[in-house]
Legacy VTK file of the C-alpha trace (Angstrom):
# vtk DataFile Version 3.0
C-alpha trace
ASCII
DATASET POLYDATA
POINTS 780 float
270.614 128.101 269.395
271.236 131.326 267.496
268.606 133.954 268.132
266.562 135.298 265.251
265.826 138.663 266.690
262.435 139.568 265.436
259.882 136.870 266.109
261.092 133.652 267.683
259.190 130.714 269.051
260.756 129.997 272.408
260.660 126.894 274.521
262.524 125.937 277.635
260.852 122.642 278.432
262.362 119.369 277.286
264.461 118.156 274.373
263.736 116.285 271.213
266.185 113.393 271.674
266.761 111.762 268.300
270.017 110.062 267.350
272.017 112.083 264.840
270.457 115.443 265.656
271.403 118.624 267.434
269.337 118.622 270.595
267.205 121.716 270.899
264.233 122.611 273.081
260.861 121.372 271.889
258.586 124.094 270.557
255.774 125.471 272.646
252.578 126.857 271.266
252.881 130.522 270.375
250.985 132.798 272.777
249.928 136.348 272.052
249.881 139.389 274.303
246.637 140.553 275.837
245.646 144.181 276.420
247.118 144.260 279.921
250.536 143.098 278.718
250.499 145.579 275.832
249.687 148.438 278.187
252.734 147.535 280.282
254.942 147.224 277.228
253.671 150.523 275.847
254.496 152.228 279.141
258.073 150.919 279.135
258.664 152.074 275.574
257.223 155.533 276.172
258.731 156.256 279.582
262.266 156.141 278.141
261.486 158.190 275.041
263.798 161.221 274.640
265.321 161.016 278.099
266.899 164.470 278.041
263.453 166.081 277.657
260.869 166.510 280.398
258.289 163.730 280.509
256.100 164.395 277.483
253.240 161.966 278.113
250.412 163.539 280.082
248.968 160.219 281.264
252.226 159.422 283.071
252.888 162.961 284.169
249.802 162.840 286.385
251.344 159.894 288.269
254.476 161.929 288.871
252.490 164.917 290.168
250.373 162.831 292.543
253.188 160.588 293.779
254.201 160.306 297.402
256.391 157.752 299.183
254.066 155.167 300.708
255.647 152.075 302.264
252.494 150.052 301.666
253.170 150.182 297.908
256.253 147.961 298.290
256.804 144.385 299.388
259.933 145.539 301.232
261.207 148.922 302.310
264.907 148.722 303.117
267.657 151.111 304.168
268.640 151.987 300.594
265.103 153.101 299.820
265.042 155.189 302.981
268.418 156.713 302.113
267.127 157.543 298.638
264.016 159.211 300.070
266.107 161.243 302.526
268.426 162.343 299.704
265.407 163.600 297.780
263.814 165.468 300.688
267.150 167.060 301.628
267.886 168.148 298.045
270.877 165.853 297.662
269.385 163.593 294.984
271.192 163.608 291.632
268.700 165.635 289.566
267.828 165.720 285.886
270.535 167.254 283.760
273.362 165.808 285.863
275.643 163.156 284.433
275.327 159.713 286.038
278.221 157.297 286.456
277.423 153.664 287.243
280.845 153.334 288.893
280.652 156.437 291.064
280.109 155.675 294.754
277.530 158.349 295.563
275.651 157.741 292.302
275.387 153.989 292.693
274.133 154.341 296.269
271.216 156.414 295.016
270.679 154.188 291.982
270.495 151.184 294.307
267.716 152.828 296.282
265.818 153.738 293.125
266.216 150.206 291.761
264.767 148.815 294.994
261.729 151.044 294.581
261.248 149.535 291.139
262.141 145.996 292.242
259.951 145.887 295.355
256.923 147.694 293.903
254.022 145.408 294.872
252.379 145.486 291.439
252.683 147.181 288.070
250.513 150.143 289.105
252.852 150.890 292.006
255.826 150.421 289.694
254.338 152.756 287.087
253.746 155.473 289.674
257.261 155.486 291.085
258.813 155.136 287.619
256.841 158.132 286.348
257.902 160.165 289.372
261.546 159.166 288.946
261.446 159.983 285.232
260.647 163.578 286.171
262.964 164.046 289.143
266.181 162.031 288.858
269.167 162.040 286.543
268.466 160.598 283.126
271.325 158.111 283.349
270.387 156.942 286.827
266.773 156.420 285.795
267.718 154.307 282.744
270.206 152.254 284.748
267.795 151.447 287.588
264.900 150.794 285.210
266.965 148.401 283.078
267.982 146.493 286.196
264.354 146.183 287.267
263.101 144.941 283.897
265.833 142.292 283.832
265.456 141.126 287.428
261.732 141.248 288.223
260.169 137.796 287.732
256.787 139.259 286.847
258.321 141.269 283.973
259.061 138.198 281.878
258.584 139.024 278.192
258.591 142.791 278.757
261.473 144.671 277.191
263.111 148.033 276.819
264.654 149.363 273.613
268.381 148.714 273.245
270.531 150.936 275.451
272.044 152.595 272.352
268.535 153.683 271.310
267.683 155.067 274.752
270.993 156.914 275.217
272.522 157.298 271.736
274.755 160.038 273.153
276.922 157.291 274.665
277.422 155.502 271.344
277.714 158.093 268.557
280.002 161.067 268.097
278.825 164.556 268.955
278.518 165.515 265.281
275.634 163.120 264.762
274.018 164.006 268.094
274.019 167.734 267.369
272.765 167.248 263.800
269.899 165.085 265.057
268.839 167.418 267.857
268.550 170.408 265.524
266.769 168.439 262.815
263.739 170.266 261.405
261.916 169.009 258.323
261.155 172.451 256.857
264.718 173.680 257.235
266.083 170.350 255.996
263.967 170.341 252.815
265.158 173.825 251.825
268.787 173.061 252.678
268.825 169.831 250.708
267.313 171.537 247.649
269.991 174.224 247.595
272.787 171.743 248.290
271.647 169.425 245.494
271.737 172.257 242.998
275.189 173.217 244.228
276.580 169.661 244.144
275.157 168.983 240.679
276.919 172.066 239.310
280.130 171.217 241.174
280.131 167.663 239.841
279.348 168.783 236.269
282.392 171.074 236.290
284.755 168.587 237.969
283.919 165.157 236.558
287.530 164.269 235.856
288.638 165.226 239.346
285.902 163.187 240.977
286.519 160.165 238.778
290.305 160.140 238.636
291.408 161.669 241.930
288.883 160.742 244.618
291.557 160.972 247.331
291.604 164.754 246.942
288.108 164.851 248.388
288.756 162.198 251.043
291.424 163.636 253.295
292.019 161.365 256.285
289.845 158.750 254.610
289.114 155.506 256.433
287.290 152.415 255.239
284.184 153.367 257.134
283.885 156.861 255.614
281.988 155.394 252.710
279.807 158.417 251.940
282.761 160.299 250.484
283.179 157.601 247.850
279.474 157.698 247.000
279.346 161.485 246.868
276.908 161.866 249.770
276.968 164.880 252.027
277.474 164.546 255.764
273.866 165.451 256.520
270.449 163.875 256.741
268.948 162.543 253.550
265.499 161.102 252.929
264.636 157.926 251.031
261.625 155.653 250.876
263.798 152.622 251.492
264.003 149.893 254.096
266.266 150.002 257.132
269.539 148.162 256.676
270.272 145.358 259.124
272.660 142.430 259.393
269.986 139.733 259.319
267.916 141.294 256.520
267.528 138.055 254.554
266.362 136.037 257.545
264.194 138.936 258.645
262.483 139.333 255.285
261.606 135.629 255.009
258.962 136.064 257.691
255.713 137.480 256.316
254.840 139.038 259.673
258.113 140.932 259.688
257.592 142.234 256.174
254.059 143.340 257.014
255.561 145.400 259.808
258.285 146.795 257.520
255.694 147.811 254.948
253.608 149.440 257.659
256.617 151.345 259.030
257.588 152.535 255.550
254.049 153.654 254.734
253.544 155.587 257.980
257.036 156.889 258.689
259.440 159.316 257.044
262.858 157.667 257.233
265.880 159.973 257.321
269.428 158.654 257.143
272.706 160.254 258.088
276.219 158.870 257.521
278.086 158.561 260.796
281.758 158.022 261.498
283.895 156.619 264.278
286.385 158.875 266.038
289.496 159.947 264.170
292.870 161.479 264.983
291.823 165.094 265.175
294.366 166.019 267.828
296.810 163.184 268.386
298.905 160.955 266.169
297.482 157.795 267.695
297.726 154.369 266.083
294.817 153.153 268.184
292.376 154.909 265.850
292.956 151.998 263.478
290.784 150.023 265.907
287.967 152.512 266.441
285.675 150.466 264.173
286.009 147.730 266.817
286.286 149.553 270.155
283.425 151.903 269.221
281.216 149.215 267.729
277.714 149.952 269.022
276.749 146.333 269.625
280.042 145.477 271.330
279.643 148.315 273.822
276.005 147.405 274.411
277.109 143.812 275.066
279.536 144.930 277.766
276.836 147.110 279.326
274.397 144.224 279.645
277.099 141.749 280.704
277.762 143.984 283.712
274.126 144.661 284.516
272.862 141.073 284.680
274.744 140.677 287.956
275.334 144.295 288.944
278.338 144.462 291.259
276.401 146.007 294.189
273.617 143.380 294.207
273.930 140.392 296.530
273.100 137.233 294.600
271.150 135.590 297.427
269.047 138.648 298.204
268.168 139.308 294.563
267.579 135.734 293.471
270.506 134.761 291.282
272.463 132.660 293.759
272.230 129.715 291.320
274.427 131.578 288.841
278.228 131.474 288.720
278.499 135.261 288.774
282.192 135.441 289.636
283.283 132.889 287.066
280.958 134.510 284.516
282.601 137.896 285.110
286.092 136.406 284.855
285.347 134.582 281.606
283.686 137.642 280.091
286.782 139.613 281.006
289.071 137.057 279.377
286.864 136.999 276.266
286.949 140.779 275.840
290.709 141.015 276.425
291.355 138.189 273.946
288.994 139.601 271.340
290.676 143.015 271.508
294.059 141.285 271.169
292.864 139.519 267.984
292.004 142.859 266.438
295.359 144.354 267.424
297.144 141.425 265.775
294.998 141.810 262.685
296.017 145.485 262.453
299.639 144.542 263.268
299.672 146.609 266.457
301.121 143.812 268.593
300.419 142.920 272.195
297.972 144.917 274.274
300.078 147.239 276.469
299.691 146.301 280.115
298.966 149.021 282.626
301.851 148.868 285.071
300.647 151.317 287.671
304.104 152.844 287.666
304.533 154.528 284.281
302.691 156.793 281.865
300.223 155.405 279.341
301.277 156.327 275.807
297.967 156.160 273.937
295.695 159.181 274.424
292.033 159.149 273.509
289.367 161.731 272.706
285.941 160.027 272.537
284.311 162.988 270.752
281.110 162.273 272.712
278.670 164.748 274.187
276.517 163.869 277.188
272.746 164.011 277.357
273.216 167.177 279.436
275.109 168.877 276.593
278.565 168.675 278.206
281.382 167.026 276.279
283.152 163.946 277.584
286.599 164.301 279.085
289.620 162.932 277.269
293.172 161.767 277.923
296.196 163.249 276.247
299.000 161.082 274.927
301.507 159.993 277.576
298.833 159.990 280.231
300.308 160.105 283.732
297.854 158.949 286.387
299.983 160.633 289.066
299.056 164.068 287.811
295.702 163.858 289.604
295.546 165.450 293.024
293.596 162.527 294.500
296.390 159.986 294.439
295.305 158.548 297.788
292.262 157.124 295.988
294.489 155.200 293.616
296.775 154.065 296.435
293.768 152.632 298.260
292.838 150.568 295.246
296.386 149.492 294.504
296.741 148.368 298.099
293.597 146.272 297.725
294.874 144.751 294.486
298.143 143.905 296.246
296.313 142.221 299.135
294.344 140.024 296.728
297.487 138.938 294.873
299.231 138.215 298.173
296.352 135.967 299.215
296.652 134.167 295.884
300.387 133.616 296.367
299.740 132.207 299.847
297.139 129.861 298.367
294.385 130.624 300.825
292.761 133.292 302.908
290.729 133.250 306.082
287.403 134.997 306.311
286.191 137.042 309.231
284.331 134.049 310.711
287.374 131.783 310.464
286.496 129.968 307.232
289.588 129.070 305.204
289.177 129.334 301.434
291.644 127.199 299.454
292.803 129.144 296.398
294.332 126.068 294.824
290.944 124.487 294.081
289.258 125.022 290.663
285.989 126.102 292.283
287.819 128.957 294.034
287.625 130.923 290.770
284.205 132.068 291.997
285.766 133.520 295.155
288.766 135.091 293.449
286.678 136.654 290.692
284.274 138.101 293.264
287.259 139.645 295.024
288.655 141.114 291.810
285.310 142.417 290.619
284.642 143.768 294.123
281.028 142.649 294.064
278.455 142.260 296.824
279.205 138.553 297.304
282.581 139.269 298.893
283.522 136.871 301.671
285.111 139.168 304.210
284.658 142.651 305.616
288.350 143.159 304.904
287.443 143.152 301.220
284.030 144.789 301.354
284.794 148.108 299.669
284.314 148.399 295.924
287.903 149.405 295.257
287.919 148.385 291.599
284.823 150.469 291.042
286.251 153.435 292.893
289.414 153.322 290.783
287.274 154.142 287.752
286.207 157.359 289.450
289.844 158.239 290.017
290.799 157.706 286.370
287.878 159.943 285.440
289.598 162.639 287.560
286.716 162.821 290.009
286.455 162.400 293.750
284.979 159.098 294.923
282.385 160.946 296.997
281.552 163.498 294.307
277.898 163.960 293.406
278.418 166.210 290.395
281.005 165.248 287.796
281.830 165.862 284.161
280.968 163.162 281.606
283.722 160.597 281.182
283.958 157.277 279.350
285.505 155.440 282.282
282.564 155.633 284.706
279.960 153.781 282.617
280.110 150.275 281.204
278.687 151.198 277.803
281.431 153.770 277.118
284.557 152.374 278.798
285.435 149.905 276.006
286.006 152.830 273.615
289.191 153.843 275.426
292.362 151.741 274.811
293.320 152.356 278.432
290.416 150.165 279.571
291.796 147.144 277.733
295.240 147.634 279.223
293.827 148.211 282.693
291.666 145.102 282.657
294.467 143.025 281.210
296.080 143.577 284.610
293.062 141.926 286.283
293.194 139.070 283.822
296.820 138.395 284.775
295.646 137.589 288.313
293.014 135.187 287.002
295.542 133.494 284.733
297.973 133.196 287.628
295.255 131.470 289.653
294.708 129.023 286.795
298.441 128.395 286.495
298.362 126.831 289.981
295.720 124.306 288.938
296.820 120.847 287.786
296.499 120.118 284.047
293.727 117.773 282.995
294.896 114.175 282.678
294.341 112.001 279.629
291.798 109.987 281.597
289.802 113.127 282.402
289.769 114.298 278.776
289.340 111.020 276.909
285.856 110.069 275.720
286.328 106.338 274.984
285.022 105.185 271.637
284.653 108.694 270.178
287.050 110.350 267.747
286.877 113.418 265.505
288.000 112.125 262.122
287.859 115.502 260.364
286.360 118.985 260.412
285.993 120.854 257.148
285.736 124.630 257.550
284.305 126.866 254.841
286.131 130.060 253.910
286.261 132.713 256.634
285.691 136.137 255.060
285.112 139.507 256.706
284.004 142.791 255.181
282.468 146.103 256.200
278.720 146.262 255.730
276.070 148.845 256.549
273.474 149.101 259.251
270.943 151.670 260.381
270.778 152.530 264.073
267.589 154.146 265.308
268.426 157.503 266.918
264.871 158.870 266.790
264.932 159.701 270.500
267.172 162.651 269.609
264.357 164.350 267.698
262.932 167.475 269.258
259.420 166.977 270.576
257.690 169.178 267.984
258.633 166.598 265.360
256.565 163.869 267.007
253.839 165.520 269.077
250.853 166.886 267.203
248.292 168.707 269.358
249.711 166.914 272.381
249.371 163.464 270.800
252.421 161.292 270.210
252.657 160.525 266.477
255.745 158.558 265.485
255.831 159.630 261.852
259.547 160.480 261.560
262.516 158.217 262.247
266.170 159.208 262.224
268.669 156.484 261.360
272.434 156.659 261.808
273.900 154.733 258.871
277.270 153.282 259.769
279.742 150.811 258.365
280.765 148.030 260.698
282.765 144.833 260.672
280.896 141.698 259.612
281.666 138.246 258.263
280.069 135.981 255.732
278.307 132.944 257.206
280.608 129.962 257.534
280.144 126.299 258.356
281.839 123.443 260.183
281.386 119.970 258.688
282.239 117.457 261.404
282.982 113.801 260.838
282.763 112.090 264.232
282.987 108.363 264.832
281.336 106.810 267.891
281.199 103.194 269.044
277.709 103.675 270.455
274.771 106.038 270.595
275.402 108.712 273.205
274.684 112.303 274.052
277.672 114.647 273.846
278.612 118.329 273.992
280.657 119.672 271.080
282.729 122.779 271.702
284.553 124.982 269.206
287.266 127.522 270.055
289.064 130.079 267.893
292.401 131.757 268.516
295.444 133.297 266.799
298.178 131.047 265.415
301.007 133.584 265.703
302.080 136.266 268.146
302.919 139.871 267.213
306.359 138.750 265.994
304.739 136.146 263.725
306.107 133.299 265.775
303.948 130.190 265.657
302.443 129.325 269.037
301.293 126.002 270.390
297.934 125.613 272.103
299.754 125.243 275.420
301.429 128.622 274.907
298.393 130.441 273.562
295.204 128.894 274.968
294.462 132.033 277.021
293.871 133.890 273.746
291.279 131.394 272.501
287.551 132.143 272.709
284.774 129.580 272.720
282.615 130.450 269.715
280.145 127.544 269.820
278.849 124.829 272.104
275.963 122.482 271.432
274.480 119.178 272.530
274.340 116.391 269.960
272.954 112.864 269.996
275.635 110.757 268.333
274.584 107.588 266.574
276.741 104.478 266.602
279.178 104.631 263.699
280.067 107.582 261.497
278.296 110.897 262.199
278.319 113.794 259.719
277.315 117.100 261.301
276.970 120.458 259.577
277.059 123.425 261.909
276.495 126.959 260.609
277.821 130.104 262.247
274.234 131.323 262.127
273.369 128.595 264.666
276.055 129.400 267.249
274.438 129.432 270.648
275.947 132.498 272.358
275.805 135.084 269.560
272.940 137.313 268.481
271.890 139.239 265.400
270.387 142.711 265.209
267.406 143.531 267.365
264.268 145.169 266.033
264.615 148.930 266.131
262.830 151.176 268.591
260.553 152.369 265.776
259.581 148.846 264.717
259.054 147.647 268.268
256.893 150.606 269.227
254.747 150.448 266.103
254.202 146.696 266.480
252.997 147.222 270.056
250.662 150.054 269.036
249.256 148.004 266.156
248.546 145.150 268.544
247.122 147.540 271.125
244.696 148.837 268.499
243.737 145.287 267.504
245.292 145.402 264.028
248.105 142.978 264.780
248.998 140.198 267.212
252.062 140.671 269.401
253.687 137.324 270.172
254.660 136.730 273.785
257.368 134.506 272.345
258.850 137.484 270.499
262.302 137.728 271.976
264.639 140.732 271.936
267.437 139.386 274.138
269.826 141.835 275.715
272.530 139.209 276.171
274.699 137.473 273.624
277.855 138.489 271.806
277.418 140.217 268.412
277.595 137.559 265.708
279.337 140.013 263.373
282.393 140.160 265.619
283.174 136.454 265.817
286.132 137.012 263.494
288.851 139.692 263.481
289.095 141.890 260.392
291.805 139.686 258.890
294.005 140.293 255.878
293.440 140.308 252.149
295.813 137.327 251.820
294.550 135.630 254.958
295.171 136.148 258.681
296.333 132.839 260.249
294.228 131.451 263.098
293.477 128.082 264.649
290.273 126.245 265.493
290.140 123.775 268.356
287.256 121.293 268.633
286.421 119.059 271.575
283.746 116.423 272.170
282.835 115.653 275.782
280.103 113.548 277.372
276.946 115.441 278.259
276.742 115.578 282.043
274.110 118.265 282.583
270.381 118.128 283.070
267.801 119.256 280.530
266.877 122.293 282.567
270.458 123.561 282.183
270.010 124.216 278.477
270.946 127.874 277.966
267.803 129.990 278.042
269.175 132.912 276.042
265.918 132.628 274.137
264.027 134.512 276.817
264.378 138.242 277.209
265.729 137.815 280.716
268.473 135.611 279.291
267.953 133.201 282.163
269.194 135.594 284.855
268.375 133.964 288.177
267.004 130.804 286.591
270.135 128.696 286.891
269.503 127.596 283.294
272.001 129.713 281.387
274.551 127.012 280.720
274.560 123.623 279.043
276.437 121.916 281.864
278.351 122.685 285.030
281.835 122.373 283.561
284.127 125.409 283.902
283.825 128.172 281.325
286.487 127.624 278.689
286.797 123.890 279.423
288.991 122.022 278.503
291.547 124.799 277.812
290.845 126.671 281.040
293.917 125.163 282.756
297.609 124.745 281.929
298.117 122.206 279.137
300.467 119.261 279.421
300.835 118.378 275.744
301.917 114.821 276.552
298.650 114.195 278.386
296.308 116.620 276.679
295.665 115.486 273.113
293.099 112.715 272.766
291.082 111.374 269.776
287.988 113.392 270.732
289.925 116.619 270.002
290.818 118.218 266.696
292.968 121.200 265.659
292.507 123.052 262.375
294.616 125.791 260.781
292.481 128.417 259.076
292.851 131.903 257.606
290.563 134.916 257.912
290.332 136.850 254.645
289.192 140.439 254.371
287.290 141.676 251.334
287.440 145.398 250.611
284.033 146.153 249.142
284.758 149.858 248.759
287.655 149.383 246.396
285.416 149.617 243.340
284.556 153.239 244.181
288.198 154.237 243.764
288.956 152.723 240.398
285.969 153.664 238.299
283.156 156.129 238.118
280.253 155.456 240.442
277.327 155.889 238.064
274.871 156.808 240.788
277.157 159.398 242.398
275.380 161.401 245.089
273.082 158.516 246.086
273.521 155.569 248.377
274.533 152.391 246.575
271.917 149.815 247.576
273.627 147.355 245.227
276.630 147.363 247.581
LINES 1 781
780 0 1 2 3 4 5 6 7 8 9 10 11 12 13 14 15 16 17 18 19 20 21 22 23 24 25 26 27 28 29 30 31 32 33 34 35 36 37 38 39 40 41 42 43 44 45 46 47 48 49 50 51 52 53 54 55 56 57 58 59 60 61 62 63 64 65 66 67 68 69 70 71 72 73 74 75 76 77 78 79 80 81 82 83 84 85 86 87 88 89 90 91 92 93 94 95 96 97 98 99 100 101 102 103 104 105 106 107 108 109 110 111 112 113 114 115 116 117 118 119 120 121 122 123 124 125 126 127 128 129 130 131 132 133 134 135 136 137 138 139 140 141 142 143 144 145 146 147 148 149 150 151 152 153 154 155 156 157 158 159 160 161 162 163 164 165 166 167 168 169 170 171 172 173 174 175 176 177 178 179 180 181 182 183 184 185 186 187 188 189 190 191 192 193 194 195 196 197 198 199 200 201 202 203 204 205 206 207 208 209 210 211 212 213 214 215 216 217 218 219 220 221 222 223 224 225 226 227 228 229 230 231 232 233 234 235 236 237 238 239 240 241 242 243 244 245 246 247 248 249 250 251 252 253 254 255 256 257 258 259 260 261 262 263 264 265 266 267 268 269 270 271 272 273 274 275 276 277 278 279 280 281 282 283 284 285 286 287 288 289 290 291 292 293 294 295 296 297 298 299 300 301 302 303 304 305 306 307 308 309 310 311 312 313 314 315 316 317 318 319 320 321 322 323 324 325 326 327 328 329 330 331 332 333 334 335 336 337 338 339 340 341 342 343 344 345 346 347 348 349 350 351 352 353 354 355 356 357 358 359 360 361 362 363 364 365 366 367 368 369 370 371 372 373 374 375 376 377 378 379 380 381 382 383 384 385 386 387 388 389 390 391 392 393 394 395 396 397 398 399 400 401 402 403 404 405 406 407 408 409 410 411 412 413 414 415 416 417 418 419 420 421 422 423 424 425 426 427 428 429 430 431 432 433 434 435 436 437 438 439 440 441 442 443 444 445 446 447 448 449 450 451 452 453 454 455 456 457 458 459 460 461 462 463 464 465 466 467 468 469 470 471 472 473 474 475 476 477 478 479 480 481 482 483 484 485 486 487 488 489 490 491 492 493 494 495 496 497 498 499 500 501 502 503 504 505 506 507 508 509 510 511 512 513 514 515 516 517 518 519 520 521 522 523 524 525 526 527 528 529 530 531 532 533 534 535 536 537 538 539 540 541 542 543 544 545 546 547 548 549 550 551 552 553 554 555 556 557 558 559 560 561 562 563 564 565 566 567 568 569 570 571 572 573 574 575 576 577 578 579 580 581 582 583 584 585 586 587 588 589 590 591 592 593 594 595 596 597 598 599 600 601 602 603 604 605 606 607 608 609 610 611 612 613 614 615 616 617 618 619 620 621 622 623 624 625 626 627 628 629 630 631 632 633 634 635 636 637 638 639 640 641 642 643 644 645 646 647 648 649 650 651 652 653 654 655 656 657 658 659 660 661 662 663 664 665 666 667 668 669 670 671 672 673 674 675 676 677 678 679 680 681 682 683 684 685 686 687 688 689 690 691 692 693 694 695 696 697 698 699 700 701 702 703 704 705 706 707 708 709 710 711 712 713 714 715 716 717 718 719 720 721 722 723 724 725 726 727 728 729 730 731 732 733 734 735 736 737 738 739 740 741 742 743 744 745 746 747 748 749 750 751 752 753 754 755 756 757 758 759 760 761 762 763 764 765 766 767 768 769 770 771 772 773 774 775 776 777 778 779
């Protein structure tokens, strides 16, 4: 079920089983937060406010000052906690102001210890004390990483949430121009500046009307579709309007009276400032990859990858931390395939061809400058064009990893490997994907001491030009999950991992007709509405960049100013599938929908057998078929694994404070899930005349149990519950194996040719005068 990300009634118990209906969980009674819950939620929202500043809240600062390590405050006290304490007492702890990398060996060792302090704290008071202390003493990035892990994994934190990672650390998501403008923002200076600039722009426009109207390209050098403010005549600075925040799900959001009450309250108590923000551009290199920066630097896409890699953090053992019921290895492998395929779609849409594969033996042509600045004020490193990994003086680090990669592929070619205790693992069995993926990811569930070093992780440190044992390092995109997708090198590098997974699958036998056939069921037709993409606008809350004098009055925290980064981003219009399915009896089934490209980079038509690795499952739902003809309408807004925009930090904080003061009720069923793929990115940008793609539909019998219904509707996203998936079939089924076209196609399948059209909504600003020049076009 698609998540409406403001107030959602959530239920995980039981189905409403009625013939001819999509089966969804039955609703539970809405429960509201009590004072104790709100105090906890308020603490979590405040403790991460403006991370690069000292802790600004006196009530938490006293915990930090009085804190001491007391083993009785924790349900367990393990070696990683002891190592962390020793690092602190010896002065080796990564302190505030130092950049943290989640894939740096020394950093993750300390982060693991800090996470255990959070995870094993015996109650919330003990947790609050150690969190307050850590907020003062440890690196900002390490603190956020360990805290996020704890909120996701602690059972007693159900319903509690943190702001989105891009709101806590906006420095990792927006270019340095916006970050610097936000950090120096001052209302008095801004109001004078804007007055003078308006007078100047009005005079300039009055004297140059013809130039503005007839030759807009003169004022839009290096213009890209997402640099919309140049067409509207807005300056690249903060501007103030008494308007609502822009969001993807604004219509759905505004239908709820509770939501609109909150919006009205926010608007009446908060000064909203907006600033246009751009993606990175070719400032130094002639690099075709910048055509894709709207995709690779998409805020929600990078946040998705961050959370996808934090649910089952690579250094956490699944048995010890309570998620042994999950298919962590297979989940990682399928996420990897999804991201590689989705990037490939966008390359095809921009006619850039295949994703270059990192060979390990040659230079990498595409350079990249992220134009980011860390929370410690130091700029991120960058790669020049024709990047040669051999130029680093720590080549032995890379050789260690490459040797590990070679050993894994050798084991795959042999078809088995033997663990330290003599257990033989057959790599020709479908279930071995869990083992192979664990080996490739280098996670804590590895089977053998021979493979127990995190070589994949350590390779990231090498490509960031840092030593694996370094404590202090310069900011770099490659050492954190939320920044690595920005760099084209990441996609090429991980394509190499995917090749191993695909080779494993190539050894598996194709499904037989008997395995795929659902007797008595056939898909007669699927009508698909028009698939249209466009660039829309959204406002990202970057208020945590404000200097403290803007929000603290006489020592009291008053959230009366909000800064919003207004950005264009890829979106699509809602679309629908109209199924006509015939069944000879009433039965419960699972309907799956996949999307993939029809042509390769040379515009050669590909069969499903040739191209199934580039298909992504976009929907999956349980349906109770009735005997006879079934007509089913499925909207893209109902797809089960995608999510819309979350409530902003400002809205979330103000709703908690209102409830805390008794002026509002905060629903415990209010869900702000961290998981789920951005709905906006289901489709590639496409072409004006239509980008050819294919849809594949499959109906299979429902073989799962009710408790396996995906619980994305809880904030924890079902981590550790064993309830994340509809059934126990492989991810990507039934196109997860080689396809024998003679055996494969059965009546309960259906293929559909479609086209993705792109609508350029900015074109009108070129051809005629924009009557409201100098103001944002809310009629857009």
